[in-house]
C-alpha positions in Angstrom: 8.6 -2.6 -18.8 5.9 -4.1 -16.4 6.4 -5.5 -13.0 4.9 -8.0 -11.7 2.6 -7.3 -9.0 3.1 -10.5 -7.0 6.8 -11.0 -7.5 7.7 -7.7 -8.5 9.9 -8.8 -11.5 10.5 -6.3 -14.4 9.7 -7.9 -17.6 9.4 -6.7 -21.1 5.6 -7.0 -22.7 7.0 -9.3 -25.1 8.0 -11.4 -22.4 4.7 -11.7 -20.7 3.8 -16.0 -20.7 0.7 -17.5 -21.1 -1.1 -20.8 -19.0 -3.0 -23.4 -21.2 -6.4 -23.6 -20.7 -6.3 -27.5 -20.3 -8.8 -29.8 -20.8 -12.5 -28.5 -19.9 -15.8 -30.6 -21.2 -15.6 -32.1 -24.4 -12.3 -29.5 -25.6 -9.3 -31.3 -25.2 -6.4 -29.4 -23.9 -2.9 -30.0 -22.4 -3.4 -32.1 -18.7 -2.6 -30.4 -15.1 0.5 -30.9 -13.5 2.0 -29.4 -10.9 3.4 -25.9 -11.1 6.8 -26.3 -9.0 7.5 -22.1 -9.7 3.9 -21.2 -8.3 4.2 -23.4 -5.4 7.4 -22.4 -4.5 6.4 -18.5 -4.8 3.4 -19.4 -2.7 5.1 -22.1 -0.4 2.3 -24.2 -0.5 3.5 -27.9 -0.8 2.9 -29.6 -2.7 2.6 -27.1 -5.5 -0.9 -26.5 -7.6 -1.7 -28.2 -10.6 -2.5 -26.5 -13.2 -2.2 -26.6 -16.8 1.7 -25.5 -18.2 2.6 -22.2 -18.6 4.3 -21.4 -22.2 5.6 -18.6 -24.1 5.6 -17.4 -27.7 7.6 -15.1 -29.8 5.2 -11.9 -29.8 2.3 -12.5 -26.7 -0.7 -10.5 -27.5 -4.2 -10.5 -25.8 -4.1 -14.5 -26.7 -1.7 -17.2 -27.7 -2.2 -20.4 -29.0 -0.4 -23.4 -27.2 1.9 -24.7 -29.0 1.6 -28.4 -27.2 -2.4 -29.1 -27.7 -3.3 -25.7 -30.3 -6.0 -24.5 -27.8 -5.9 -20.7 -27.6 -5.7 -19.0 -24.3 -6.1 -15.1 -23.2 -4.5 -16.1 -19.5 -1.5 -14.3 -18.9 1.3 -14.8 -16.4 4.5 -13.4 -15.2 6.7 -16.1 -16.3 9.5 -16.1 -12.7 6.6 -17.2 -10.8 3.7 -18.1 -12.6 0.8 -15.6 -11.1 -2.0 -14.9 -13.2 -1.6 -11.1 -14.3 -5.1 -9.4 -15.0 -5.9 -7.8 -17.9 -6.5 -4.9 -16.5 -2.9 -4.9 -14.7 -1.6 -5.4 -18.2 -3.6 -2.9 -19.8 -2.8 -0.1 -17.5 0.6 -0.7 -15.7 0.2 2.5 -13.5 2.1 2.7 -10.1 2.7 0.9 -7.2 3.0 2.6 -4.1 4.4 0.7 -1.5 3.3 0.7 2.1 6.0 0.3 5.0 5.8 1.5 8.6 7.7 0.0 11.9 5.2 -2.4 14.2 2.5 -1.3 15.4 2.2 1.8 13.0 -1.2 0.4 12.0 -0.4 -0.5 8.6 -3.3 -3.2 8.3 -6.1 -1.2 9.8 -4.5 1.6 7.3 -5.3 -0.8 4.2 -8.8 -1.9 5.8 -10.0 1.9 6.0 -8.3 3.0 2.9 -9.7 0.4 0.7 -13.0 1.1 1.9 -12.9 4.5 1.9 -11.6 4.4 -1.5 -14.5 2.7 -2.7 -17.3 4.5 -1.3 -16.6 8.2 -0.3 -13.5 9.1 -1.6 -13.7 6.8 -4.8 -17.1 9.5 -5.2 -15.8 12.3 -4.8 -13.0 12.0 -7.5 -15.5 9.9 -10.1 -13.0 6.9 -9.1 -13.2 3.2 -9.1 -11.0 0.7 -7.3 -11.4 -2.8 -8.8 -9.5 -5.9 -6.9 -7.3 -7.2 -9.7 -7.7 -11.2 -8.8 -10.0 -13.7 -6.4 -7.0 -13.5 -4.1 -7.1 -10.1 -3.5 -11.0 -10.1 -3.1 -10.8 -13.0 -0.5 -7.5 -11.5 1.4 -9.3 -8.4 2.0 -12.6 -9.7 2.9 -10.8 -12.4 5.5 -8.3 -10.5 6.9 -9.5 -7.2 6.8 -13.5 -6.0 5.8 -14.5 -9.0 7.6 -13.0 -8.3 11.4 -13.0 -4.9 11.1 -16.4 -3.6 10.1 -18.1 -6.7 10.1 -17.2 -7.9 14.0 -15.9 -4.5 14.8 -12.6 -6.3 16.2 -9.3 -4.8 16.1 -6.7 -6.2 13.6 -4.1 -8.0 15.0 -0.8 -7.9 14.4 0.6 -8.7 10.9 2.7 -11.9 11.2 6.2 -12.2 9.5 6.3 -13.0 6.2 8.8 -15.7 7.0 6.4 -17.4 8.9 3.6 -16.5 7.3 3.8 -15.9 3.3 1.2 -13.4 2.0 -0.2 -12.2 -1.6 0.0 -8.5 -2.0 -3.3 -6.6 -2.3 -3.5 -5.5 -6.2 -6.1 -3.1 -6.7 -6.5 -1.4 -9.9 -7.9 2.7 -8.9 -9.1 4.3 -12.4 -10.3 7.8 -12.2 -12.0 9.8 -14.7 -10.2 13.6 -15.2 -12.4 16.2 -17.0 -10.5 18.4 -19.7 -11.0 21.6 -21.5 -12.1 19.7 -24.7 -12.8 16.0 -23.3 -12.1 14.2 -20.4 -9.6 11.1 -19.9 -8.5 8.6 -17.4 -5.7 7.6 -15.6 -5.1 4.6 -13.8 -3.0 3.9 -10.6 -1.7 0.1 -9.6 -2.1 0.1 -5.8 -0.1 -2.8 -4.6 -0.2 -3.2 -0.9 1.8 -5.2 0.6 1.2 -6.0 4.3 5.0 -6.1 5.5 5.1 -7.1 9.3 7.6 -4.4 11.2 10.3 -6.5 11.9 10.3 -7.4 8.0 11.8 -4.2 7.5 14.1 -3.6 10.4 16.8 -6.5 9.6 19.7 -5.3 7.3 18.7 -8.4 5.7 15.5 -8.3 4.4 13.4 -10.8 2.6 14.0 -10.7 -1.5 10.7 -10.2 -1.8 10.5 -7.0 0.3 13.5 -6.1 -1.7 11.7 -6.6 -4.7 8.5 -4.8 -3.4 10.6 -1.8 -2.9 12.5 -1.7 -5.6 9.5 -1.8 -7.5 7.7 0.9 -5.6 7.2 4.2 -7.8 5.9 5.8 -4.3 6.0 5.0 -0.5 4.1 5.6 2.0 6.0 5.5 5.5 3.3 4.9 8.4 4.9 6.3 12.0 3.3 5.6 15.6 3.2 8.9 17.3 2.6 7.0 20.5 5.8 5.5 20.5 8.0 9.1 20.1 9.5 9.1 23.4 9.1 12.9 23.4 4.9 12.7 22.4 4.5 10.9 25.8 3.8 14.3 27.6 0.9 15.0 25.1 -0.7 11.3 26.0 -3.7 11.0 28.0 -5.8 7.9 29.5 -5.8 4.9 28.0 -3.7 6.4 24.9 -0.9 7.3 27.5 -1.1 3.3 28.7 -0.7 1.7 24.8 2.0 4.3 23.9 5.9 3.8 24.5 5.2 -0.4 24.0 8.5 -1.0 22.4 10.3 1.6 24.3 12.7 -1.7 25.3 12.5 -2.8 21.6 16.0 -1.4 20.0 15.3 -2.7 16.5 11.5 -1.0 16.5 12.4 2.7 16.3 10.6 4.6 13.8 13.5 6.4 13.0 15.5 3.1 12.0 12.8 1.9 9.3 13.1 5.3 7.7 16.7 5.0 7.5 16.6 1.0 6.3 14.1 1.7 3.3 15.7 4.5 2.3 19.1 3.0 2.3 17.6 0.3 0.0 15.8 2.8 -2.7 19.2 4.7 -2.4 21.1 1.3 -3.9 18.2 1.9 -7.0 18.6 5.1 -7.3 21.5 6.7 -5.9 22.0 10.1 -4.6 18.9 12.3 -3.3 16.2 10.0 -4.2 13.3 11.2 -6.7 11.1 9.2 -5.4 8.1 10.6 -3.3 7.8 10.2 -0.2 4.6 10.8 2.0 5.4 10.2 5.9 2.0 10.2 8.0 1.8 10.2 11.3 -1.4 7.4 12.7 -3.4 7.2 15.4 -3.5 11.4 15.5 -7.1 11.2 17.1 -5.3 10.3 20.2 -3.1 13.3 20.3 -5.4 16.1 18.9 -6.4 17.1 22.8 -2.8 18.7 23.0 -3.5 19.9 20.0 -3.8 24.3 19.7 -7.8 24.8 18.5 -6.2 26.6 15.4 -4.1 23.8 14.8 -4.6 22.5 10.8 -4.8 18.9 12.0 -8.1 19.9 13.5 -9.7 20.8 10.4 -11.6 17.9 8.5 -10.7 17.5 4.6 -13.1 19.5 2.1 -14.0 17.0 -0.2 -14.0 19.0 -3.6 -12.2 16.8 -5.7 -8.8 17.9 -6.2 -6.2 18.9 -3.5 -6.6 21.9 -1.7 -2.5 23.3 -1.9 -3.1 25.8 1.0 -4.4 22.8 3.4 -1.4 20.7 2.4 1.1 23.2 3.2 -1.0 23.5 6.6 -0.7 19.7 7.6 2.7 19.6 6.6 4.1 22.2 8.5 1.8 21.3 11.4 3.2 17.6 11.5 6.6 19.2 11.1 6.3 21.5 13.9 4.9 18.5 16.2 8.1 16.0 15.4 10.3 18.9 16.5 8.5 19.4 19.8 8.2 15.7 20.4 11.7 15.9 19.7 11.8 13.4 16.7 13.1 16.6 14.2 15.6 14.1 13.2 12.8 12.7 11.1 12.4 15.5 9.6 16.0 17.1 8.7 16.9 13.5 7.5 14.0 13.7 4.9 14.9 16.4 3.8 18.6 15.6 3.1 17.3 12.4 1.1 14.6 12.9 -0.9 13.9 15.7 -3.3 10.0 15.3 -2.8 8.3 14.2 0.8 5.1 15.5 2.5 4.3 15.3 6.2 0.9 13.6 7.3 -1.7 13.2 10.5 -4.3 10.7 10.3 -6.2 8.5 11.9 -7.6 5.2 10.5 -10.4 4.6 13.2 -11.0 8.0 14.2 -11.7 7.6 18.1 -9.9 5.8 20.2 -10.4 1.8 20.7 -12.1 0.7 23.7 -9.8 -2.6 24.6 -9.7 -4.7 22.0 -13.0 -3.4 19.6 -13.5 -0.2 17.9 -14.8 2.8 19.8 -19.2 2.5 20.5 -19.0 5.6 18.1 -17.9 3.5 15.1 -15.3 3.9 12.7 -14.8 7.7 11.4 -11.6 7.8 9.5 -10.2 11.2 9.5 -7.6 12.6 6.4 -7.2 8.8 5.9 -7.1 9.5 2.2 -4.8 12.3 2.9 -1.4 10.8 1.1 -2.8 9.2 -1.7 -4.3 12.6 -2.5 -0.7 13.8 -2.7 0.6 11.0 -4.3 -2.3 11.3 -7.2 -1.4 15.1 -7.6 2.6 14.2 -8.0 1.3 11.3 -10.4 -0.7 14.5 -12.4 -4.0 12.5 -11.9 -5.7 15.2 -9.4 -5.7 18.7 -10.0 -4.3 21.1 -6.9 -6.1 24.1 -6.1 -5.8 27.6 -4.6 -8.7 28.5 -2.1 
């Protein structure tokens, strides 16, 4: 089965549709007409005018339009009519869902993680990260990279998908894995849907959010430690001013989002969940001063091209201790009851406390932001684990 990375509808490979190439130059083809399905999915009116979508009995890489006889290689989802990237159809891989409460820093996490996978982490892992469509390229540059890296401005809070429809960012992460006799390549489809916190706090989530989570092969929860009441004493200066801003918003509780998403996943799988869950405390840089110097979260990860299992266990135990110290041990207990496989992380996308609405003068220095994804790659057998 293939899952459309846009509307998250599951379909068999023989159900993939094609879009006619239409008329181009002197070559005659089907005339463009309003694509109502695509318009409805994107929430645009009037719908875009495009050549029609057609189906064939045995779709391959190409198919012949039954109306104009032009051969097309443009594959689309039969449900939403979004174009399916060729790389994605060849390597469906895994879908990783990113969720978190309001103010957890999901947008900043996405912006910096993509940048690191394209550069520092990609080089370490001998991996490439390629956008699967033009919309992903445009959205990342306009909504994430330009304001954060170009203008050094903090990203604004994500608006609810109910008022501002958004396309997910779809990337193909491909890694060359060395072997005894020969190396092999493995791919992971990284679908990042920038969900607003309020989109996940309602019992009745939107249909698109439901399909997104239902299609996930793994989930990353981002939790804001500044909003954990027990952590307030560990904050200092500007961090204390930024913390606790959601104390009176009863629907933005960190635990509440974890419970709601877990309830949905349990409807899919039943019983204890087999889906791996990475649970990360964001903005950990604002709390490091209060931690003991020997804390695992004071150590940067060594770039060894593998998952350091000793370091992974040390960080997991440190974050677990912090949750219980901050009177948030219920999160850890709940995860242990609901998931067969979960791990705890501490990370910082920016690496330093922001200066007002801008990045710190020291620049963007991410700290352990790749840790959750490295653990998932290890669970997916795309990364080796080592004891040091």
